[in-house]
C-alpha positions in Angstrom: 24.7 9.3 14.1 23.3 5.7 14.4 25.2 3.2 16.5 26.8 0.4 14.5 24.3 -2.2 15.7 21.5 -0.2 14.1 23.1 0.1 10.6 22.3 -2.4 7.9 24.7 -5.3 8.3 27.3 -6.4 5.8 28.2 -10.1 5.4 31.4 -12.0 4.5 29.6 -15.1 3.2 26.2 -16.2 1.9 25.9 -18.5 4.9 26.3 -15.7 7.3 23.7 -13.6 5.4 21.3 -16.6 5.4 21.6 -17.1 9.1 20.9 -13.4 9.8 17.9 -13.6 7.5 16.5 -16.7 9.2 17.1 -15.3 12.7 15.1 -12.2 11.8 12.4 -14.4 10.3 12.0 -16.7 13.3 12.0 -13.7 15.7 9.3 -12.1 13.5 7.0 -15.0 13.9 7.5 -14.9 17.7 6.6 -11.2 17.6 3.5 -11.9 15.5 2.4 -14.5 18.1 3.0 -12.0 20.9 0.8 -9.4 19.1 -2.0 -11.9 18.5 -1.6 -12.0 14.7 -1.9 -15.8 14.5 -5.2 -17.4 13.3 -5.1 -21.1 13.1 -2.9 -22.1 10.2 -3.3 -18.8 8.4 -0.5 -16.3 7.9 3.0 -16.3 6.6 6.2 -14.3 6.3 8.6 -15.1 3.5 12.2 -14.1 2.8 14.1 -14.6 -0.4 17.2 -16.7 0.0 20.3 -14.6 -0.6 22.0 -17.3 -2.8 19.2 -19.3 -4.4 17.1 -16.3 -5.3 14.3 -18.3 -6.9 13.5 -19.8 -3.5 12.2 -18.3 -0.3 12.2 -19.2 3.4 8.8 -19.5 5.1 7.1 -20.9 8.2 6.3 -24.6 8.2 2.6 -25.2 7.6 0.5 -25.6 10.8 3.4 -24.8 13.1 2.3 -22.3 15.7 4.0 -18.9 15.4 5.0 -19.0 19.1 7.0 -22.2 18.5 8.9 -21.4 15.3 12.7 -21.5 15.5 15.5 -20.9 13.0 16.0 -24.7 12.6 12.4 -25.5 11.5 12.0 -22.8 8.8 11.5 -24.3 5.4 12.8 -23.2 1.9 10.4 -23.4 -1.0 11.0 -22.9 -4.7 8.7 -21.0 -7.1 7.0 -24.3 -8.2 5.9 -24.9 -4.6 8.4 -27.7 -3.8 10.0 -27.8 -0.4 13.7 -27.9 -1.1 15.0 -27.6 2.4 13.2 -28.7 5.6 10.9 -31.4 6.8 7.5 -29.7 6.9 4.9 -29.0 4.1 4.3 -25.5 2.9 1.0 -23.5 3.3 -0.5 -23.6 -0.2 -1.7 -20.0 0.2 1.8 -18.9 1.2 3.1 -20.4 -2.0 0.3 -19.0 -4.2 0.8 -15.5 -3.0 4.4 -15.1 -2.1 5.9 -17.0 -5.1 4.2 -14.5 -7.4 5.1 -11.5 -5.3 8.8 -12.5 -5.2 8.8 -13.0 -9.0 7.0 -9.7 -9.7 9.2 -7.7 -7.4 12.9 -8.5 -7.6 13.5 -5.6 -5.2 11.5 -7.3 -2.4 13.4 -9.5 0.0 10.5 -10.2 2.4 6.7 -10.2 2.5 4.3 -10.5 5.5 0.6 -11.5 5.6 -1.6 -12.6 8.4 -5.2 -12.3 9.4 -4.6 -9.8 12.2 -7.7 -8.6 14.0 -7.6 -4.9 13.1 -6.2 -5.5 9.7 -9.0 -7.8 8.6 -11.6 -5.5 10.3 -10.3 -2.5 8.3 -10.0 -4.6 5.1 -13.7 -5.3 5.3 -14.3 -1.6 4.6 -12.8 -1.8 1.1 -10.8 1.5 1.4 -7.4 2.8 1.9 -5.9 4.3 5.1 -6.4 8.0 5.6 -3.4 10.1 6.7 -4.8 10.9 10.2 -1.7 10.1 12.2 2.1 10.5 11.8 2.5 6.7 11.7 -0.1 6.2 9.0 1.8 8.6 6.8 4.3 5.8 6.2 1.7 4.4 3.8 0.7 7.7 2.1 0.6 7.1 -1.6 2.4 3.9 -0.9 -0.3 1.3 -0.4 -3.1 0.0 -2.5 -6.4 -2.0 -2.4 -7.0 -5.4 -3.9 -10.7 -4.9 -4.3 -11.8 -8.4 -4.8 -12.4 -11.6 -2.8 -12.6 -15.1 -4.3 -12.1 -17.3 -1.3 -8.9 -18.8 0.1 -5.9 -18.0 -2.3 -4.8 -21.4 -3.6 -4.0 -20.6 -7.2 -1.0 -18.7 -8.5 -3.2 -16.7 -10.8 -4.7 -15.0 -7.7 -1.2 -14.3 -6.5 -0.4 -12.6 -9.8 -3.5 -10.4 -9.3 -2.4 -9.5 -5.8 1.1 -8.7 -7.1 -0.4 -6.5 -9.8 -2.5 -4.6 -7.2 0.5 -4.1 -5.0 2.5 -2.7 -7.9 5.7 -0.9 -6.6 4.2 -0.1 -3.2 5.1 -1.3 0.3 1.6 -2.6 1.2 -1.7 -3.8 -0.1 -5.1 -4.1 1.7 -6.7 -7.4 0.6 -10.5 -6.6 0.8 -12.4 -9.0 3.2 -9.1 -10.7 4.0 -6.3 -8.7 5.6 -3.0 -6.9 5.1 0.1 -7.7 3.1 3.4 -5.7 3.4 6.7 -6.1 1.6 10.2 -4.7 2.2 13.8 -4.8 1.1 14.6 -6.6 4.4 12.7 -8.8 6.8 13.0 -6.0 9.3 11.2 -3.5 7.1 8.5 -5.8 5.8 7.6 -7.0 9.4 7.7 -3.5 10.9 5.4 -2.2 8.1 3.0 -4.9 8.9 3.0 -4.1 12.6 2.6 -0.4 12.2 0.0 -0.8 9.4 -2.1 -3.0 11.6 -1.9 -0.4 14.4 -2.8 2.3 11.9 -5.9 0.4 11.0 -6.7 0.1 14.7 -6.2 3.8 15.2 -8.5 4.7 12.2 -11.2 2.3 13.3 -11.2 3.9 16.7 -11.1 7.5 15.3 -13.8 6.9 12.7 -16.1 5.4 15.4 -15.5 8.5 17.6 -16.3 11.1 15.1 -15.1 13.0 12.0 -11.3 12.8 11.7 -9.0 15.6 10.7 -6.8 14.6 7.8 -3.2 15.6 7.5 -2.8 17.9 4.5 -1.5 16.2 1.3 1.8 18.1 1.1 2.5 17.5 4.8 1.5 13.8 4.6 3.9 13.4 1.6 6.7 15.0 3.5 6.1 12.9 6.6 6.0 9.7 4.4 9.7 10.4 3.5 10.5 10.7 7.2 8.7 7.7 8.6 8.2 5.5 5.5 11.7 5.0 4.1 13.3 1.5 4.1 15.8 2.6 6.7 12.9 3.9 8.9 11.3 0.5 8.6 14.5 -1.3 9.6 15.1 1.0 12.5 11.6 0.6 13.8 12.1 -3.2 13.9 15.3 -3.2 16.0 13.8 -2.6 19.5 11.1 -5.2 18.7 13.8 -7.7 17.7 15.9 -7.0 20.8 12.8 -7.4 23.0 11.7 -10.7 21.6 15.1 -12.3 21.5 15.7 -11.3 25.2 12.3 -12.8 26.1 12.5 -15.9 23.9 16.1 -16.6 23.0 15.1 -20.2 21.9 13.7 -18.7 18.7 17.3 -18.5 17.4 18.0 -22.2 17.8 
């Protein structure tokens, strides 16, 4: 039995739901900064607004992840216009995320950064192997965007990435990095963190020798145990508790 604080919340108003979403989003950027996922102005996490569903919340362009708060998040529509907030939007964030959110109505949030191990693994142009329990979360549930055409500034490239993602939870962008999605901010962000760590584990294991793959039927079973939306949400909760305790100003 899960404690009430770990169950998916219910909301009385859209305003209450929006605040919860923005708090999760701001805390996620602080986590990404703590884990070293920042790279200059690159990287973004977006969350669809619960009321104005053709818009999404995102980090302000060029604001360091470690300084992001609830109050300086911006809301952007699918035409790339900032409709709430005082900062500009990262053009790549708009080009990728606007198309993902349009292609996947089931997706609330998406995360993409140039994390060290994610981009190193992405340079190999292959999928993750089921070599650990954690990597099984992505078994038959991630894809490869096997192309690289420079910085993503055009929505047509976002369309191609959305097509490569399909109905899965993650896509490896070759020579670029990782992108994960979820039905909550919590799940999308946890998938990114555990996928980057799975990339790190495979890089280490492949360098050490020949790996032993988990059998397909067992990898498939394990994916249902560690790769479900509720598993992603639960995995995020201790991380959220940790960062809010350490950096409570992120909720301001």
